N, C-alpha and C positions, 0 to 999 in steps of 0.2 A: 602540664608539666612544668615545675618550678626549675629554676636556672641555678647551677652552681658556677660561682664567680669567683675568680682567683682575683683578689684585691691585695696588689703589694707592692711595696716600695722596694726601688731598685736605685743603683748607681747609673750613671751614664755608659758604663762599660758592663751593666747586665748583672750585676751581682746585688743580692739581698742582704748581704751582710760581708764582713771579713772571714777569713778561712774558718774562724769557729762560729760564725753565723750572726756575730754582733753587728747590729746596724744602725747604733746609736749615733754614728758619724752624721747621719742623715737628718737627724731632729733638729740639726741647726738650721735646717730649712723651714720649719714650721713657724713663720711670720705671722702676722695678724691676718693678711690676705688670704694664706693658706688655712689657716684654722677658720675663716669664713667660710670658705669652699666647703671644709668638713662638716661645720655647723649646719650649713643649709642643703649639702647633697648626700653626705654619707655619715650622719651622727652617730649610728649605731656601729661603726668601725670604731670608735674609741672606747678602750676600756671604760666600764663604770666608774671607776675612781676618777679618772682624767677626766670624764663628763661632768662629774661634780664640781671639780676643780677649775673648769674653764668654764662653768656656768650655763650648761646646756645639758643638765642630766632630765629635764622635764621635757625633752623634744621626743617625738614619736619615731620609732624604726621607720624608714623611709623606702628602702630596699631590700632588707635581709631582716628574719627572724630568727636565723639558725646561723650557728658559727661551727666550721670544723677546722681543728688545729691539730698541728704535731706535738709531740711531748715536750721539744726543745724549745718552741713558743709557748707552750703552756707554762714551763719552768721559769720564764722570764717573770710571770705572776707569782709563783710560788716562793720564789726567793726574795719578794718584798712583802711575804704573808699575806697573798691575796688568791684565796682558792677558789673564788667565782669571779675570774676578772671581767666576764662579759654577763653580768647578772640580768641584764635587760634583753637577752636572746637566749635560745636553747643552746646549749654548750655541748660539745662532742669533742672528746680529745682522743687521736690515734695513738696508741702506746702497748706495747707488748711488755713493758717493764713496769709499769705502775700498775700493780694488781688491785687496788682498792682506791675509789676515787677521795680525795681529799674533801671534797664537797657533795651535798646531796643533788646539787645543781649542775653537776659535771658527769655526762656519762663517757665512761671509757671505752673505748671500740678497740679490743685487743685482735681481734681476727674479723676478717670480711667487711673491712672499710669499704670495698668497691659497693658490695651488696647494700650495706648501711646507707651510703650516699644516694644510691639508686632507690632505696626506699624511701627516704628523706624527699628527693625529687619528686616521687609519684604522689605525695601528698598535694590535697587540696590547699589553696591559699596563694593569696596575691604577691606575697613576698619570697625572696629567693634565699640561697642559701651562700654565706660567705664563707669561702676557703682562706683563711688566714695564713695558712704556711705549716711548716715550713717546705723545705726545698726537696724532703724524700715524700711527704704527703703529697705535695702537688705532682711530683713523678707518677706516685702510685695511682692517684685519680684524673691523670692526663687524660683520657679517653671519655671521662665525665664533665670535664670542663666544659661551660658552653659560652662563656664571657671572661676576659681578661681585663682588668683595670690595672693599669700599671703607671704607679707614679713614680717619674725618674726624677731624681732630684741630682743637681748639678755638683756631684762629688765623683771622684774616681777611685777605684779600691786598686786596680791593678790585678788583684786576684781574690779570689774569695768564693763564696757560696752561690752558685749558679740559681736561678729561677726554678729549675727542675732538676733534681738531680739522677733521675734515670732517664736513658736514651729512650727516644720516642720518635715514630714514624713522622715524616713530613706533614704537617698539618696546616692548611689555610685558615686565616682569621681576616675578617674584612674590617677595615677602619670603619668605627661608627661613630667615633668622637676627639676632638683633642681640645685641650685646655691649656693656656700656657699662664705663667705667673711671673710677675714682676721680679722674683727671687732666681729665677732660672729654672726652676720646676716645670714639668710638663705631664698632664694627666693624658694618657691614650687610653680609649676603650677600644676593643676588638671583640667581635661575635664570631664565634666558630662557625665556618660553612660547612653544612652537613650535606 
């Protein structure tokens, strides 16, 4: 069974962006040490165009071969004229409002997102599924999330978009690893306790 991993950036106070979902304030924390971590540990989580610009487009996927993201996350790429932001992964976008995919490489999932993710998890393969966001999709898929990788950046929003938009039952996750960086960022990995 493949894992669904919610790999997400958040502020110290637990927000993935401001009230509109804009998380660009956290980009200031992407220094050379942190980029090296992404390059060596999670290269496939960087959009294809950014991988090219950073010089690691040739790296193989280490953890994921599939991405699931919400419409708002996908719209960030579309606004930049990029209809296939993760061309190195199989791409699924959860959207009830986007009727036709702007790219043949991106499949729109209008209904049955949980069923689609269960189908993806049941596939054979050594790599997992990257849940990119956003808050509503993470809330909808909460029960399917097997692992959390939380990149906490040293910024405080005060208010904003939470990691999970929907309420959920109390669930225990066990700490599986922590990595700290000189810029104050911390990456924590948690495994769901089932």
